[in-house]
C-alpha positions as CSV (number, residue, x, y, z in Angstrom):
1,M,-13.2,-56.1,6.4
2,F,-13.7,-58.8,3.8
3,V,-14.6,-56.1,1.2
4,N,-11.5,-54.0,2.0
5,R,-9.2,-57.0,1.6
6,S,-10.9,-58.1,-1.6
7,M,-10.4,-54.6,-3.1
8,D,-6.7,-54.7,-2.0
9,I,-6.2,-57.9,-3.8
10,V,-8.1,-56.8,-7.0
11,F,-6.3,-53.5,-7.3
12,S,-2.9,-55.2,-6.6
13,L,-3.6,-57.7,-9.4
14,I,-4.5,-54.8,-11.7
15,G,-1.3,-52.9,-10.8
16,I,0.9,-56.0,-11.2
17,T,-0.7,-56.7,-14.6
18,I,-0.1,-53.1,-15.8
19,G,3.4,-53.2,-14.5
20,I,4.2,-56.5,-16.3
21,I,2.8,-55.0,-19.5
22,L,4.9,-51.7,-19.2
23,L,8.1,-53.3,-18.0
24,P,9.3,-54.5,-21.5
25,I,8.7,-50.9,-22.8
26,I,10.6,-49.4,-19.9
27,L,13.5,-51.9,-20.4
28,L,13.7,-51.1,-24.1
29,G,13.7,-47.3,-23.4
30,N,16.4,-47.9,-20.8
31,L,18.5,-49.8,-23.3
32,I,18.2,-47.1,-25.9
33,A,18.5,-44.0,-23.8
34,N,20.3,-44.9,-20.6
35,R,23.0,-47.5,-21.3
36,G,23.2,-48.9,-17.8
37,P,21.3,-50.8,-15.1
38,L,17.6,-50.1,-14.9
39,F,17.4,-50.3,-11.1
40,Y,19.5,-49.1,-8.2
41,L,19.4,-49.7,-4.5
42,Q,19.0,-46.7,-2.2
43,E,19.2,-46.8,1.6
44,R,16.4,-44.9,3.4
45,I,15.6,-44.2,7.1
46,G,12.2,-45.4,8.2
47,L,10.1,-45.4,11.4
48,Y,12.1,-45.3,14.6
49,G,15.3,-44.7,12.6
50,I,15.4,-48.2,11.2
51,S,17.2,-48.2,7.8
52,F,15.9,-50.2,4.8
53,K,16.8,-50.4,1.2
54,I,14.5,-49.5,-1.7
55,I,14.8,-50.4,-5.3
56,K,14.2,-47.5,-7.7
57,F,14.4,-46.8,-11.5
58,R,17.7,-45.2,-12.3
59,T,17.1,-41.9,-14.1
60,M,20.5,-40.4,-13.5
61,I,24.0,-41.3,-14.6
62,K,25.9,-43.8,-12.6
63,N,27.6,-42.3,-9.5
64,A,25.6,-39.1,-9.9
65,E,26.1,-38.2,-6.2
66,S,29.8,-39.2,-6.1
67,E,30.6,-35.6,-4.8
68,G,27.9,-35.8,-2.2
69,M,24.1,-35.6,-2.1
70,Q,22.6,-32.7,-4.0
71,W,19.1,-31.6,-5.2
72,A,18.4,-32.0,-9.0
73,S,17.8,-28.8,-10.9
74,K,15.5,-28.3,-13.9
75,D,18.2,-28.9,-16.5
76,D,20.6,-31.1,-14.4
77,F,23.3,-32.7,-16.6
78,R,23.2,-35.9,-14.5
79,V,19.6,-36.8,-15.6
80,T,19.7,-39.3,-18.5
81,L,17.5,-39.1,-21.6
82,F,15.4,-41.9,-20.1
83,G,15.1,-39.9,-16.9
84,R,13.8,-36.9,-18.8
85,I,11.2,-39.1,-20.6
86,M,10.1,-40.7,-17.4
87,R,9.7,-37.2,-15.8
88,N,7.6,-36.0,-18.7
89,L,5.4,-39.0,-18.5
90,R,5.1,-38.5,-14.7
91,I,6.1,-42.1,-14.1
92,D,9.1,-41.2,-11.9
């Protein structure tokens, strides 16, 4: 049990370090290609129907689902340049 917890902590620290290093690059890419907020809040339904909010990278234009929820297609006009780059890098 001690080994499992230690590995959790080590990998978490590695992930946080990588995230801190990549965040300025992502922010710069967002400023250049997206022209808007980097994050958005989305409400999800979890276990036992309890709703919670999740913070996500915004890869679509603001109010992309103003006409209701819809699936994104391959060449969806709502996806920003930053979103296309993120999709190609498999970060999204």
